[in-house]
C-alpha positions, 0 to 999 in steps of 0.5 A: 706944565710938569714934565712927564716922569714916565717914559712912554716911548714903548707904551702901548696905545689903545683907541676907544671910540664913543658912538651914541653913548656906547664905547667901541675899540678901534682897529686901523691899518698899521700905517695909519695907526703908527701915525696916530700913535706918534701924535698921541705920544708926542702930545701927552701932557699927563698920564693918570695911573688906573692900576688896571691892565690891558686884560682888565680893559678887555674884560670890562669891554666884554671883548673876546679875542 
């Protein structure tokens, strides 16, 4: 498999969960999230650019802070 050409060390990880066909943002305790984030970053084999921002994602999900 081709090696990643993007440094993801400082990338932000967002978790989405599908429940009954609906997409939900996921919140986790910091320690648990750090473990999941580490596993995700170490297991990434491909990155597909979307040209969308974090705010675009939140707008799409109609999430209000």
